[in-house]
Backbone and ligand atoms as CSV (ligand in chain L), in Angstrom:
chain,resi,resn,atom,element,x,y,z
A,1,MET,N,N,0.846,-1.194,0.000
A,1,MET,CA,C,0.000,0.000,0.000
A,1,MET,C,C,0.888,1.254,0.000
A,2,SER,N,N,0.583,2.215,-0.810
A,2,SER,CA,C,1.399,3.433,-0.819
A,2,SER,C,C,1.038,4.292,0.373
A,3,GLU,N,N,1.933,5.230,0.688
A,3,GLU,CA,C,1.724,6.053,1.878
A,3,GLU,C,C,0.441,6.874,1.786
A,4,THR,N,N,0.082,7.294,0.586
A,4,THR,CA,C,-1.091,8.157,0.465
A,4,THR,C,C,-2.393,7.352,0.459
A,5,GLU,N,N,-2.296,6.031,0.217
A,5,GLU,CA,C,-3.514,5.209,0.202
A,5,GLU,C,C,-3.817,4.587,1.560
A,6,ALA,N,N,-2.831,4.591,2.450
A,6,ALA,CA,C,-3.028,3.962,3.756
A,6,ALA,C,C,-4.140,4.681,4.510
A,7,PRO,N,N,-4.970,3.914,5.255
A,7,PRO,CA,C,-6.040,4.570,6.009
A,7,PRO,C,C,-5.480,5.494,7.080
A,8,GLY,N,N,-6.125,6.656,7.244
A,8,GLY,CA,C,-5.639,7.650,8.199
A,8,GLY,C,C,-5.943,7.276,9.643
A,9,LEU,N,N,-5.419,8.091,10.535
A,9,LEU,CA,C,-5.604,7.886,11.966
A,9,LEU,C,C,-6.167,9.174,12.560
A,10,GLY,N,N,-6.821,9.079,13.696
A,10,GLY,CA,C,-7.325,10.274,14.381
A,10,GLY,C,C,-6.185,10.985,15.105
A,11,ILE,N,N,-6.148,12.303,14.979
A,11,ILE,CA,C,-5.112,13.091,15.660
A,11,ILE,C,C,-5.676,13.612,16.979
A,12,LEU,N,N,-4.962,13.366,18.069
A,12,LEU,CA,C,-5.386,13.858,19.382
A,12,LEU,C,C,-5.245,15.375,19.432
A,13,ILE,N,N,-6.233,16.026,20.016
A,13,ILE,CA,C,-6.192,17.478,20.220
A,13,ILE,C,C,-5.909,17.746,21.712
A,14,ALA,N,N,-4.983,18.696,21.967
A,14,ALA,CA,C,-4.661,19.066,23.352
A,14,ALA,C,C,-5.857,19.762,24.005
A,15,PRO,N,N,-6.080,19.621,25.294
A,15,PRO,CA,C,-5.287,18.787,26.213
A,15,PRO,C,C,-5.686,17.305,26.148
A,16,HIS,N,N,-4.688,16.427,26.238
A,16,HIS,CA,C,-4.930,14.985,26.279
A,16,HIS,C,C,-3.778,14.340,27.035
A,17,ARG,N,N,-4.097,13.341,27.827
A,17,ARG,CA,C,-3.117,12.669,28.694
A,17,ARG,C,C,-1.915,12.142,27.890
A,18,THR,N,N,-2.187,11.492,26.751
A,18,THR,CA,C,-1.089,10.901,25.974
A,18,THR,C,C,-0.128,11.977,25.474
A,19,LEU,N,N,-0.668,13.175,25.168
A,19,LEU,CA,C,0.184,14.263,24.653
A,19,LEU,C,C,1.107,14.808,25.743
A,20,LYS,N,N,0.765,14.570,27.014
A,20,LYS,CA,C,1.580,15.084,28.126
A,20,LYS,C,C,2.539,14.026,28.666
A,21,ALA,N,N,2.432,12.794,28.159
A,21,ALA,CA,C,3.220,11.685,28.721
A,21,ALA,C,C,4.523,11.476,27.957
A,22,ARG,N,N,5.526,10.949,28.659
A,22,ARG,CA,C,6.777,10.592,28.005
A,22,ARG,C,C,6.576,9.236,27.317
A,23,ALA,N,N,6.824,9.176,26.009
A,23,ALA,CA,C,6.660,7.922,25.261
A,23,ALA,C,C,7.816,6.983,25.604
A,24,ARG,N,N,7.573,5.672,25.464
A,24,ARG,CA,C,8.636,4.720,25.807
A,24,ARG,C,C,9.425,4.306,24.558
A,25,ALA,N,N,10.619,3.759,24.811
A,25,ALA,CA,C,11.518,3.355,23.719
A,25,ALA,C,C,10.875,2.263,22.863
A,26,VAL,N,N,11.151,2.280,21.581
A,26,VAL,CA,C,10.704,1.230,20.664
A,26,VAL,C,C,11.650,0.031,20.832
A,27,THR,N,N,11.090,-1.152,21.067
A,27,THR,CA,C,11.904,-2.370,21.186
A,27,THR,C,C,11.745,-3.180,19.894
A,28,PRO,N,N,12.618,-4.197,19.676
A,28,PRO,CA,C,12.448,-5.041,18.476
A,28,PRO,C,C,11.042,-5.631,18.373
A,29,ASP,N,N,10.421,-5.946,19.522
A,29,ASP,CA,C,9.052,-6.499,19.515
A,29,ASP,C,C,8.014,-5.498,18.999
A,30,ASP,N,N,8.340,-4.206,19.054
A,30,ASP,CA,C,7.396,-3.174,18.602
A,30,ASP,C,C,7.475,-2.926,17.102
A,31,MET,N,N,8.531,-3.463,16.443
A,31,MET,CA,C,8.820,-3.015,15.076
A,31,MET,C,C,7.710,-3.338,14.075
A,32,ASP,N,N,7.025,-4.486,14.244
A,32,ASP,CA,C,5.922,-4.802,13.315
A,32,ASP,C,C,4.827,-3.737,13.431
A,33,ARG,N,N,4.551,-3.331,14.672
A,33,ARG,CA,C,3.517,-2.315,14.902
A,33,ARG,C,C,3.963,-0.970,14.320
A,34,VAL,N,N,5.235,-0.629,14.512
A,34,VAL,CA,C,5.752,0.641,13.998
A,34,VAL,C,C,5.691,0.636,12.465
A,35,ARG,N,N,6.074,-0.505,11.831
A,35,ARG,CA,C,6.049,-0.590,10.359
A,35,ARG,C,C,4.619,-0.491,9.830
A,36,ALA,N,N,3.648,-0.987,10.593
A,36,ALA,CA,C,2.243,-0.888,10.166
A,36,ALA,C,C,1.712,0.536,10.367
A,37,LEU,N,N,2.171,1.192,11.430
A,37,LEU,CA,C,1.655,2.530,11.750
A,37,LEU,C,C,2.263,3.621,10.877
A,38,ALA,N,N,3.551,3.488,10.516
A,38,ALA,CA,C,4.256,4.584,9.832
A,38,ALA,C,C,3.526,5.042,8.559
A,39,PRO,N,N,3.132,4.125,7.645
A,39,PRO,CA,C,2.435,4.602,6.439
A,39,PRO,C,C,1.117,5.299,6.761
A,40,ARG,N,N,0.440,4.842,7.806
A,40,ARG,CA,C,-0.830,5.477,8.197
A,40,ARG,C,C,-0.574,6.852,8.805
A,41,MET,N,N,0.543,6.991,9.513
A,41,MET,CA,C,0.882,8.308,10.069
A,41,MET,C,C,1.256,9.285,8.955
A,42,PHE,N,N,2.002,8.798,7.948
A,42,PHE,CA,C,2.299,9.673,6.798
A,42,PHE,C,C,1.001,10.113,6.115
A,43,ALA,N,N,0.096,9.163,5.889
A,43,ALA,CA,C,-1.171,9.488,5.218
A,43,ALA,C,C,-1.936,10.548,6.015
A,44,THR,N,N,-1.963,10.386,7.336
A,44,THR,CA,C,-2.663,11.325,8.229
A,44,THR,C,C,-2.011,12.701,8.165
A,45,MET,N,N,-0.659,12.711,8.178
A,45,MET,CA,C,0.097,13.973,8.158
A,45,MET,C,C,-0.083,14.708,6.829
A,46,TYR,N,N,0.008,13.987,5.708
A,46,TYR,CA,C,-0.136,14.633,4.388
A,46,TYR,C,C,-1.541,15.212,4.226
A,47,LYS,N,N,-2.538,14.478,4.765
A,47,LYS,CA,C,-3.921,14.904,4.592
A,47,LYS,C,C,-4.221,16.149,5.428
A,48,ALA,N,N,-3.554,16.274,6.570
A,48,ALA,CA,C,-3.905,17.332,7.549
A,48,ALA,C,C,-3.933,18.759,6.964
A,49,PRO,N,N,-2.959,19.340,6.237
A,49,PRO,CA,C,-1.623,18.786,6.015
A,49,PRO,C,C,-0.672,19.310,7.073
A,50,GLY,N,N,0.398,18.535,7.310
A,50,GLY,CA,C,1.432,18.955,8.248
A,50,GLY,C,C,2.780,18.468,7.761
A,51,ILE,N,N,3.846,18.847,8.474
A,51,ILE,CA,C,5.202,18.450,8.061
A,51,ILE,C,C,5.822,17.453,9.032
A,52,GLY,N,N,5.110,17.188,10.139
A,52,GLY,CA,C,5.619,16.209,11.093
A,52,GLY,C,C,4.482,15.677,11.942
A,53,LEU,N,N,4.611,14.427,12.359
A,53,LEU,CA,C,3.589,13.832,13.232
A,53,LEU,C,C,4.290,12.803,14.122
A,54,ALA,N,N,4.124,12.963,15.425
A,54,ALA,CA,C,4.761,12.053,16.383
A,54,ALA,C,C,3.737,11.029,16.859
A,55,ALA,N,N,4.203,9.822,17.185
A,55,ALA,CA,C,3.299,8.728,17.552
A,55,ALA,C,C,2.312,9.107,18.667
A,56,PRO,N,N,2.749,9.847,19.725
A,56,PRO,CA,C,1.763,10.193,20.761
A,56,PRO,C,C,0.563,10.987,20.218
A,57,GLN,N,N,0.752,11.708,19.104
A,57,GLN,CA,C,-0.355,12.485,18.535
A,57,GLN,C,C,-1.450,11.596,17.957
A,58,VAL,N,N,-1.115,10.316,17.707
A,58,VAL,CA,C,-2.153,9.376,17.275
A,58,VAL,C,C,-2.386,8.333,18.377
A,59,ASP,N,N,-2.112,8.764,19.625
A,59,ASP,CA,C,-2.379,7.971,20.830
A,59,ASP,C,C,-1.545,6.694,20.902
A,60,VAL,N,N,-0.312,6.763,20.393
A,60,VAL,CA,C,0.625,5.638,20.480
A,60,VAL,C,C,1.833,6.124,21.289
A,61,GLY,N,N,2.044,5.534,22.455
A,61,GLY,CA,C,3.092,6.022,23.359
A,61,GLY,C,C,4.458,5.425,23.086
A,62,LEU,N,N,4.897,5.466,21.833
A,62,LEU,CA,C,6.210,4.930,21.430
A,62,LEU,C,C,7.059,6.054,20.844
A,63,ARG,N,N,8.394,5.916,21.000
A,63,ARG,CA,C,9.298,6.985,20.579
A,63,ARG,C,C,9.608,6.896,19.081
A,64,PHE,N,N,8.660,7.348,18.270
A,64,PHE,CA,C,8.954,7.516,16.843
A,64,PHE,C,C,8.049,8.587,16.256
A,65,ALA,N,N,8.494,9.126,15.124
A,65,ALA,CA,C,7.766,10.218,14.470
A,65,ALA,C,C,7.999,10.127,12.967
A,66,VAL,N,N,7.105,10.726,12.208
A,66,VAL,CA,C,7.304,10.847,10.759
A,66,VAL,C,C,7.429,12.337,10.419
A,67,VAL,N,N,8.280,12.613,9.429
A,67,VAL,CA,C,8.558,13.993,9.028
A,67,VAL,C,C,8.677,14.043,7.512
A,68,ASP,N,N,8.101,15.069,6.898
A,68,ASP,CA,C,8.337,15.324,5.476
A,68,ASP,C,C,8.129,16.808,5.214
A,69,LEU,N,N,9.217,17.504,4.884
A,69,LEU,CA,C,9.134,18.943,4.609
A,69,LEU,C,C,8.770,19.224,3.151
A,70,MET,N,N,8.641,18.166,2.337
A,70,MET,CA,C,8.273,18.297,0.929
A,70,MET,C,C,9.116,19.369,0.215
A,71,PRO,N,N,10.459,19.235,0.230
A,71,PRO,CA,C,11.277,20.249,-0.449
A,71,PRO,C,C,10.933,20.283,-1.940
A,72,GLU,N,N,10.742,21.471,-2.467
A,72,GLU,CA,C,10.353,21.663,-3.879
A,72,GLU,C,C,9.101,20.857,-4.226
A,73,ASP,N,N,8.172,20.740,-3.242
A,73,ASP,CA,C,6.900,20.043,-3.441
A,73,ASP,C,C,7.043,18.562,-3.774
A,74,LYS,N,N,8.226,18.002,-3.496
A,74,LYS,CA,C,8.407,16.554,-3.731
A,74,LYS,C,C,8.502,15.837,-2.393
A,75,PRO,N,N,7.859,14.660,-2.272
A,75,PRO,CA,C,7.908,13.950,-1.001
A,75,PRO,C,C,9.345,13.576,-0.619
A,76,ARG,N,N,9.696,13.796,0.630
A,76,ARG,CA,C,10.987,13.336,1.148
A,76,ARG,C,C,10.752,12.845,2.583
A,77,PRO,N,N,10.109,11.659,2.679
A,77,PRO,CA,C,9.679,11.183,3.998
A,77,PRO,C,C,10.822,10.598,4.836
A,78,PHE,N,N,10.783,10.905,6.122
A,78,PHE,CA,C,11.683,10.288,7.099
A,78,PHE,C,C,10.838,9.668,8.195
A,79,THR,N,N,11.134,8.416,8.542
A,79,THR,CA,C,10.582,7.838,9.762
A,79,THR,C,C,11.716,7.805,10.770
A,80,LEU,N,N,11.520,8.487,11.890
A,80,LEU,CA,C,12.585,8.597,12.891
A,80,LEU,C,C,12.202,7.775,14.119
A,81,ILE,N,N,12.925,6.664,14.308
A,81,ILE,CA,C,12.648,5.785,15.439
A,81,ILE,C,C,13.704,6.044,16.512
A,82,LYS,N,N,13.252,6.187,17.747
A,82,LYS,CA,C,14.131,6.526,18.878
A,82,LYS,C,C,15.026,7.723,18.552
A,83,PRO,N,N,14.469,8.810,18.024
A,83,PRO,CA,C,15.323,9.959,17.697
A,83,PRO,C,C,15.847,10.626,18.964
A,84,GLU,N,N,17.076,11.098,18.899
A,84,GLU,CA,C,17.640,11.823,20.047
A,84,GLU,C,C,18.522,12.951,19.533
A,85,ILE,N,N,18.513,14.032,20.292
A,85,ILE,CA,C,19.353,15.178,19.938
A,85,ILE,C,C,20.741,14.934,20.491
A,86,LEU,N,N,21.730,14.877,19.590
A,86,LEU,CA,C,23.102,14.570,19.986
A,86,LEU,C,C,23.898,15.838,20.240
A,87,ALA,N,N,23.573,16.912,19.517
A,87,ALA,CA,C,24.304,18.175,19.678
A,87,ALA,C,C,23.418,19.309,19.208
A,88,VAL,N,N,23.593,20.471,19.817
A,88,VAL,CA,C,22.861,21.675,19.403
A,88,VAL,C,C,23.852,22.823,19.228
A,89,SER,N,N,23.502,23.757,18.352
A,89,SER,CA,C,24.343,24.937,18.134
A,89,SER,C,C,24.156,25.916,19.291
A,90,GLU,N,N,25.143,26.771,19.481
A,90,GLU,CA,C,24.991,27.835,20.480
A,90,GLU,C,C,24.018,28.886,19.972
A,91,GLU,N,N,23.992,29.032,18.666
A,91,GLU,CA,C,23.106,30.021,18.037
A,91,GLU,C,C,21.659,29.516,18.115
A,92,TRP,N,N,20.753,30.429,18.427
A,92,TRP,CA,C,19.333,30.083,18.471
A,92,TRP,C,C,18.607,30.754,17.305
A,93,ALA,N,N,17.443,30.232,16.987
A,93,ALA,CA,C,16.622,30.820,15.933
A,93,ALA,C,C,15.174,30.838,16.397
A,94,THR,N,N,14.439,31.827,15.926
A,94,THR,CA,C,13.024,31.955,16.291
A,94,THR,C,C,12.192,31.840,15.024
A,95,ARG,N,N,11.212,30.966,15.058
A,95,ARG,CA,C,10.283,30.878,13.910
A,95,ARG,C,C,8.887,30.535,14.409
A,96,GLU,N,N,7.912,30.810,13.569
A,96,GLU,CA,C,6.531,30.533,13.947
A,96,GLU,C,C,6.272,29.036,13.855
A,97,GLU,N,N,5.661,28.485,14.902
A,97,GLU,CA,C,5.319,27.065,14.891
A,97,GLU,C,C,3.823,26.881,15.093
A,98,GLY,N,N,3.360,25.777,14.557
A,98,GLY,CA,C,1.996,25.333,14.797
A,98,GLY,C,C,2.066,23.848,15.104
A,99,CYS,N,N,0.923,23.225,15.361
A,99,CYS,CA,C,0.925,21.806,15.715
A,99,CYS,C,C,-0.435,21.225,15.372
A,100,LEU,N,N,-0.450,20.033,14.784
A,100,LEU,CA,C,-1.728,19.409,14.411
A,100,LEU,C,C,-2.579,19.105,15.650
A,101,SER,N,N,-1.959,19.046,16.839
A,101,SER,CA,C,-2.707,18.800,18.067
A,101,SER,C,C,-3.194,20.091,18.722
A,102,LEU,N,N,-2.812,21.254,18.127
A,102,LEU,CA,C,-3.286,22.565,18.611
A,102,LEU,C,C,-3.774,23.350,17.396
A,103,PRO,N,N,-4.881,22.886,16.783
A,103,PRO,CA,C,-5.296,23.482,15.502
A,103,PRO,C,C,-5.570,24.979,15.629
A,104,GLY,N,N,-5.073,25.739,14.655
A,104,GLY,CA,C,-5.340,27.173,14.610
A,104,GLY,C,C,-4.461,27.993,15.522
A,105,GLN,N,N,-3.553,27.372,16.262
A,105,GLN,CA,C,-2.688,28.123,17.177
A,105,GLN,C,C,-1.269,28.186,16.609
A,106,TYR,N,N,-0.724,29.397,16.610
A,106,TYR,CA,C,0.636,29.601,16.094
A,106,TYR,C,C,1.348,30.560,17.028
A,107,ALA,N,N,2.652,30.350,17.194
A,107,ALA,CA,C,3.432,31.278,18.024
A,107,ALA,C,C,4.901,31.172,17.642
A,108,GLU,N,N,5.632,32.256,17.907
A,108,GLU,CA,C,7.072,32.280,17.677
A,108,GLU,C,C,7.740,31.469,18.785
A,109,VAL,N,N,8.556,30.491,18.383
A,109,VAL,CA,C,9.269,29.648,19.343
A,109,VAL,C,C,10.768,29.743,19.072
A,110,SER,N,N,11.551,29.917,20.129
A,110,SER,CA,C,13.012,29.975,19.997
A,110,SER,C,C,13.622,28.637,20.383
A,111,ARG,N,N,14.525,28.173,19.508
A,111,ARG,CA,C,15.205,26.889,19.736
A,111,ARG,C,C,16.618,26.997,19.169
A,112,PRO,N,N,17.514,26.059,19.530
A,112,PRO,CA,C,18.818,26.029,18.852
A,112,PRO,C,C,18.632,25.997,17.334
A,113,ALA,N,N,19.462,26.780,16.620
A,113,ALA,CA,C,19.299,26.920,15.172
A,113,ALA,C,C,19.700,25.655,14.418
A,114,GLN,N,N,20.692,24.931,14.956
A,114,GLN,CA,C,21.160,23.703,14.302
A,114,GLN,C,C,21.182,22.566,15.318
A,115,VAL,N,N,20.840,21.378,14.834
A,115,VAL,CA,C,20.888,20.191,15.699
A,115,VAL,C,C,21.468,19.008,14.937
A,116,ARG,N,N,22.118,18.134,15.681
A,116,ARG,CA,C,22.472,16.811,15.128
A,116,ARG,C,C,21.566,15.802,15.819
A,117,VAL,N,N,20.851,15.003,15.006
A,117,VAL,CA,C,19.875,14.049,15.541
A,117,VAL,C,C,20.284,12.637,15.132
A,118,GLY,N,N,20.302,11.735,16.092
A,118,GLY,CA,C,20.517,10.308,15.818
A,118,GLY,C,C,19.168,9.608,15.825
A,119,TYR,N,N,18.972,8.643,14.930
A,119,TYR,CA,C,17.698,7.911,14.897
A,119,TYR,C,C,17.888,6.591,14.160
A,120,HIS,N,N,16.895,5.734,14.255
A,120,HIS,CA,C,16.895,4.471,13.503
A,120,HIS,C,C,15.788,4.545,12.458
A,121,ASP,N,N,16.003,3.870,11.322
A,121,ASP,CA,C,14.957,3.823,10.294
A,121,ASP,C,C,14.131,2.537,10.455
A,122,LEU,N,N,13.192,2.313,9.539
A,122,LEU,CA,C,12.278,1.171,9.655
A,122,LEU,C,C,13.003,-0.164,9.490
A,123,ASP,N,N,14.227,-0.142,8.929
A,123,ASP,CA,C,15.017,-1.376,8.809
A,123,ASP,C,C,15.936,-1.561,10.008
A,124,GLY,N,N,15.825,-0.649,10.983
A,124,GLY,CA,C,16.652,-0.760,12.178
A,124,GLY,C,C,18.044,-0.169,12.018
A,125,LYS,N,N,18.301,0.448,10.851
A,125,LYS,CA,C,19.612,1.043,10.598
A,125,LYS,C,C,19.721,2.400,11.289
A,126,ARG,N,N,20.889,2.648,11.915
A,126,ARG,CA,C,21.062,3.914,12.620
A,126,ARG,C,C,21.608,4.991,11.686
A,127,HIS,N,N,21.084,6.206,11.857
A,127,HIS,CA,C,21.524,7.355,11.050
A,127,HIS,C,C,21.815,8.530,11.966
A,128,GLU,N,N,22.622,9.454,11.451
A,128,GLU,CA,C,22.774,10.763,12.093
A,128,GLU,C,C,22.505,11.822,11.047
A,129,MET,N,N,21.772,12.852,11.448
A,129,MET,CA,C,21.375,13.903,10.510
A,129,MET,C,C,21.720,15.256,11.112
A,130,ASP,N,N,22.371,16.111,10.329
A,130,ASP,CA,C,22.591,17.495,10.748
A,130,ASP,C,C,21.511,18.338,10.108
A,131,ALA,N,N,20.810,19.107,10.913
A,131,ALA,CA,C,19.684,19.885,10.383
A,131,ALA,C,C,19.799,21.339,10.806
A,132,GLU,N,N,19.291,22.210,9.952
A,132,GLU,CA,C,19.189,23.638,10.291
A,132,GLU,C,C,17.861,24.140,9.727
A,133,GLY,N,N,17.548,25.393,10.010
A,133,GLY,CA,C,16.334,25.995,9.469
A,133,GLY,C,C,15.077,25.271,9.921
A,134,LEU,N,N,14.104,25.183,9.004
A,134,LEU,CA,C,12.807,24.583,9.327
A,134,LEU,C,C,12.954,23.139,9.809
A,135,LEU,N,N,13.861,22.374,9.174
A,135,LEU,CA,C,14.026,20.961,9.563
A,135,LEU,C,C,14.500,20.851,11.010
A,136,ALA,N,N,15.440,21.719,11.408
A,136,ALA,CA,C,15.943,21.691,12.795
A,136,ALA,C,C,14.807,21.949,13.774
A,137,ALA,N,N,13.965,22.930,13.473
A,137,ALA,CA,C,12.834,23.247,14.358
A,137,ALA,C,C,11.846,22.087,14.387
A,138,CYS,N,N,11.566,21.525,13.207
A,138,CYS,CA,C,10.596,20.426,13.100
A,138,CYS,C,C,11.071,19.202,13.898
A,139,LEU,N,N,12.344,18.851,13.763
A,139,LEU,CA,C,12.863,17.681,14.488
A,139,LEU,C,C,12.775,17.903,15.998
A,140,GLN,N,N,13.115,19.105,16.466
A,140,GLN,CA,C,13.039,19.394,17.903
A,140,GLN,C,C,11.588,19.368,18.377
A,141,HIS,N,N,10.682,19.889,17.552
A,141,HIS,CA,C,9.250,19.889,17.878
A,141,HIS,C,C,8.737,18.442,18.017
A,142,GLU,N,N,9.134,17.563,17.074
A,142,GLU,CA,C,8.649,16.173,17.117
A,142,GLU,C,C,9.261,15.417,18.291
A,143,ILE,N,N,10.550,15.636,18.568
A,143,ILE,CA,C,11.194,14.962,19.708
A,143,ILE,C,C,10.555,15.450,21.004
A,144,ASP,N,N,10.206,16.733,21.069
A,144,ASP,CA,C,9.456,17.256,22.227
A,144,ASP,C,C,8.187,16.436,22.469
A,145,HIS,N,N,7.454,16.129,21.388
A,145,HIS,CA,C,6.207,15.360,21.532
A,145,HIS,C,C,6.477,14.026,22.242
A,146,LEU,N,N,7.640,13.419,21.966
A,146,LEU,CA,C,7.959,12.118,22.574
A,146,LEU,C,C,8.233,12.264,24.069
A,147,ASN,N,N,8.480,13.511,24.497
A,147,ASN,CA,C,8.712,13.795,25.916
A,147,ASN,C,C,7.515,14.482,26.567
A,148,GLY,N,N,6.375,14.477,25.874
A,148,GLY,CA,C,5.164,15.075,26.436
A,148,GLY,C,C,5.167,16.588,26.437
A,149,VAL,N,N,5.962,17.194,25.532
A,149,VAL,CA,C,6.094,18.655,25.486
A,149,VAL,C,C,5.474,19.186,24.197
A,150,LEU,N,N,4.638,20.219,24.324
A,150,LEU,CA,C,4.047,20.893,23.161
A,150,LEU,C,C,4.740,22.232,22.955
A,151,PHE,N,N,4.625,22.794,21.722
A,151,PHE,CA,C,5.363,24.037,21.458
A,151,PHE,C,C,4.940,25.162,22.400
A,152,VAL,N,N,3.681,25.163,22.836
A,152,VAL,CA,C,3.233,26.230,23.743
A,152,VAL,C,C,3.929,26.144,25.105
A,153,ASP,N,N,4.486,24.972,25.430
A,153,ASP,CA,C,5.215,24.828,26.692
A,153,ASP,C,C,6.532,25.609,26.680
A,154,HIS,N,N,6.982,26.021,25.480
A,154,HIS,CA,C,8.206,26.822,25.381
A,154,HIS,C,C,7.928,28.313,25.579
A,155,LEU,N,N,6.655,28.689,25.600
A,155,LEU,CA,C,6.310,30.104,25.685
A,155,LEU,C,C,6.194,30.531,27.141
A,156,SER,N,N,6.267,31.839,27.377
A,156,SER,CA,C,6.030,32.363,28.724
A,156,SER,C,C,4.564,32.114,29.089
A,157,VAL,N,N,4.279,32.081,30.369
A,157,VAL,CA,C,2.905,31.868,30.833
A,157,VAL,C,C,1.984,32.921,30.217
A,158,LEU,N,N,2.504,34.170,30.156
A,158,LEU,CA,C,1.722,35.279,29.613
A,158,LEU,C,C,1.314,34.998,28.161
A,159,LYS,N,N,2.320,34.606,27.346
A,159,LYS,CA,C,2.042,34.337,25.924
A,159,LYS,C,C,1.128,33.135,25.761
A,160,ARG,N,N,1.373,32.093,26.575
A,160,ARG,CA,C,0.562,30.880,26.458
A,160,ARG,C,C,-0.898,31.204,26.788
A,161,ASN,N,N,-1.112,31.967,27.864
A,161,ASN,CA,C,-2.474,32.338,28.249
A,161,ASN,C,C,-3.143,33.194,27.182
A,162,MET,N,N,-2.332,34.066,26.534
A,162,MET,CA,C,-2.872,34.916,25.476
A,162,MET,C,C,-3.393,34.047,24.327
A,163,ILE,N,N,-2.623,33.027,23.959
A,163,ILE,CA,C,-3.025,32.118,22.874
A,163,ILE,C,C,-4.278,31.351,23.271
A,164,LEU,N,N,-4.298,30.852,24.493
A,164,LEU,CA,C,-5.438,30.044,24.926
A,164,LEU,C,C,-6.702,30.892,25.021
A,165,ARG,N,N,-6.544,32.174,25.456
A,165,ARG,CA,C,-7.699,33.082,25.519
A,165,ARG,C,C,-8.243,33.375,24.128
A,166,ARG,N,N,-7.287,33.626,23.178
A,166,ARG,CA,C,-7.684,33.905,21.794
A,166,ARG,C,C,-8.445,32.706,21.222
A,167,ARG,N,N,-7.917,31.504,21.549
A,167,ARG,CA,C,-8.518,30.259,21.073
A,167,ARG,C,C,-9.953,30.123,21.620
A,168,ALA,N,N,-10.115,30.409,22.909
A,168,ALA,CA,C,-11.433,30.292,23.553
A,168,ALA,C,C,-12.407,31.288,22.933
A,169,LYS,N,N,-11.906,32.501,22.637
A,169,LYS,CA,C,-12.742,33.540,22.036
A,169,LYS,C,C,-13.206,33.119,20.637
A,170,GLU,N,N,-12.259,32.547,19.872
A,170,GLU,CA,C,-12.590,32.072,18.528
A,170,GLU,C,C,-13.671,30.993,18.577
A,171,GLN,N,N,-13.533,30.085,19.550
A,171,GLN,CA,C,-14.509,28.999,19.661
A,171,GLN,C,C,-15.881,29.542,20.032
A,172,LYS,N,N,-15.886,30.568,20.907
A,172,LYS,CA,C,-17.130,31.209,21.329
A,172,LYS,C,C,-17.816,31.864,20.129
A,173,GLN,N,N,-16.979,32.582,19.322
A,173,GLN,CA,C,-17.507,33.260,18.130
A,173,GLN,C,C,-18.097,32.241,17.158
A,174,LYS,N,N,-17.349,31.130,16.977
A,174,LYS,CA,C,-17.805,30.097,16.058
A,174,LYS,C,C,-19.137,29.523,16.518
A,175,ALA,N,N,-19.259,29.328,17.833
A,175,ALA,CA,C,-20.472,28.728,18.407
A,175,ALA,C,C,-21.681,29.640,18.215
A,176,SER,N,N,-21.447,30.976,18.202
A,176,SER,CA,C,-22.570,31.907,18.097
A,176,SER,C,C,-22.930,32.215,16.642
A,177,GLU,N,N,-22.120,31.744,15.697
A,177,GLU,CA,C,-22.389,32.009,14.287
A,177,GLU,C,C,-23.535,31.152,13.743
L,1,NI,NI,NI,3.208,19.073,16.969
């Protein structure tokens, strides 16, 4: 089955217990489940559309995520199993982030500008990737999900409350329409 034909999965919306929990390591016994889930996670992510989706977002508490930044509008999918940040740059960068589990919410988030990430692929082969720009932010955002952290957790309480208030107001307006 191709990635785009695989049946989609439901995306959890915050707040949800699984989104706040630390996911556990993928073991060899989990690999059949991970191989079955990965194409469905890609299908869900492309349909949303988004550029990354971590297993906890589809209520699976395992340390893996799918990412595709679609450079030049061409698919370039990565499945990152047990991803870990090995090194970060001293330089930081700020960019606007959103999240499929926080629909309609966006905020400027500051993170290290460059990261080196180690991970395993679906064949169990280990890789290391040096990333900068959008990819660096995306990888850190997805690894955060595996630790129960959402992008709004990086914001000050003031900014986070401002976003949540705006969100509540929007929902109220929608309800009265
Ligand atoms: Ni997210």
